[in-house]
N, C-alpha and C positions, 0 to 999 in steps of 0.2 A: 821289464815290468810293464804290464799292459794297462794297469789301472791303479788308482789310489788304494783300493782294497788289497791288491797284490802287494803293494809297497808296505802298507800297514801290517798285513798279516805275515809278511815275510821277515819283519824285523825281529831280532833276538838280542838279548843281552850277551855281550861278548866280553870275556875276562882274560883272554890271552891274545897277544898281538905279535905280528912280525916286527922286525926292526925298520921296515920301510917308512920313510918320512912322509909328511903330509904337506903339500905346497900351500903357500899363503892364500892362493885363490880359492882353494877348497875350504880353508878355515873361514875365510870371509863369507863363503857361500853358507856354511853352517850357521854363522852368526846372523846373516841376513835372514835366513829362514826363521831363526829364533825370534828376532825382533819384529817380525811381521805377525806374530801370534796375537790373538785378542788379549786385551788387558782390562781389568776393572777400571771404569771411569777413564779409560785411555791413559792410565797412569804410567804405562811403560816402566814399571817399577823394577827394572832389572839392570844388572851390570855383569859383564863377563870378562874373564882374564884367560887368555889362551897361553898355556905354558909349555914350552918345548925345552927350556933350559934344564939339563939333567941335574945340575947342582940344586936348583930351586925345587924340583920335584922331590929330590932326596931329602931336602929340609922339611918339606911337607910330610913325607913318610915318617921321618924321625919324630916330628911333633905329634903325629897321630898315634904312633906306637907309645911314646912317653905318656900321653894322656890316657890311652887305653890301660896301660899298666898301673897308672895312678888310680884310675877308677876301680879296677879289678882288685886292688889291694884291700878294698872293703870286703871282698869275698874270698880272701886268700885261702881259707880252708876248703873251699869248693873248687878252686881253680887248679886243674892238673896241668902238667907240662904239655901234654898233647893238646889240651883245650887251648892253652895260651899260644902254642905254635900255630894251630889252625886259625885262631882268631886274628893273630897278627897278619897272616896271609889274606884273610877275608877283608880286612879293612885297609890293606895297602897294596893290593894287586895293581893299582893305578900306576905304581912306580915303573912298571915295565912298558907302559904305553908310550909311543913317540909323541903324543900330544895329550895334555890334560886341560880341560876347560873347567875353570872354577866359576860357579854361578852365585851371584849375590843378589839380595833383594833390597831395593831402596824404599823409601817411605811412599806409600800410596795415599793420596788425598781423595776423599769421597767428593763427588761433584756438587752435591746439594747440601750446602752448609746450613740452610734453614732447617732441613730435616735432621741433620746431625745435632744442631742446637736443641731442637725439640726432644730428641731422644735423650740427650743429656739432662734435659729438664725432667724427664721421667726416671732419672736415677741411673742411666747407663753411662759407663765410662767408655773411653776410647777402645779398650780391649773388648768390652761387651758388644760394642757396635760392630767391630770387625768380625766377631764371632757370629753376630746376627746376620751379617751379609756374607756368611760362608767363607770368611777369610779370603776375600777376593784378591788380596795381594799374593797369597800363596797359590791360589788358583791360576793367577796370571803367570807366575813362575813355572808352574806345571805345564801350562800350555806352551810356553816358550821352549822348555826342555823337550817336550814331545815333538815340536816342530824341528828342533835341532837333531834329535835322534833319527827322525825320518829322513832328514837331509843327509845325515851321515850314512844311513843305509842305502839311500838312493845312489850315492857316489861310490858304493862298493866297500865301505869301511864298516867296522863294528864298534860298538860303544856300550857302556854300562852306566846306568844312573845310580850313583853312590851317594847315600846320605850319612852313613856311619862316620865318615871323616869329620862331620860336624861336631864331634866331641872335642875337636881341637880348633873350633871355629875362630877364636880370637887369635891364636897363633898363626892360622892360615892367613887371616887378614893382614897381620903384621909382616909375615914373610913376603906377601905379594904387594905390600904397600897400599892396601885398600883401607880407607877410613872405617872405623868400627861401626859407624852409623849405617854402613852398608852391610846388612846381615848375611853372613855366609850361609848358603843353603846346601849346595851339592858340588861334588866333583864328577866330571864326565871324562873318563879315559877313552881315547879314540885311537884306532889303528887298523891296519889290515888284519882281519881275523887269522889266527894261527890254527884254527880248527873249525870243523863244521858242527854247529850247534844242533842238538836234537830237537825234534818237533815238540811243541808244547801242547798240552791237553787243555782245551778251553771248556768252560761250562757251556752247556747248550743254550741257545737263544731262549728256549722256554723257561730256563732257570733265571734269566736276568732281564727279560723283556716282556712287556704287556702292551697291547693296543687297547685303549679304552674309548 
């Protein structure tokens, strides 16, 4: 790769992996890239768990499937066997990866408490204020995950950013021994790609970009 643009444009979501393991030094490299991302108010509001234990990954898979089936019971008349089989695969393909990184969000404190107090005086609560500032805690997590994904790609691995497992967020926290105040956000399965992904079609720059 000759440039950052080559790295960024070459990354793809990978959903099938070889059985080849990932050494500790590469895992630490991924996390080091993640924690060097920008974060709102320098909150560094993230926590990561790197999971290689197959029994633990299987427990997470089982928890996600159970929660999925519980949720879909609400629409039992619309759920066909083929849909359910497909959906189970879509939300649990992480189980085949040699490494799964769970991403959690810790509390982010805004740096200017005088402004926060003034906004509350104008009737905004903490949730309103976080929305006003574009949910900078979630933006911080997104930046960290993007750094991680690029580091994974740079090292020759593939990964996929999965959010649907969050339907079983509390169970995942408990399985991994992470306190519930650390909000589960995503699973990132990582491994050597077992296939070559197809090219993706991007919107043109003219569709998404303006110089004013």
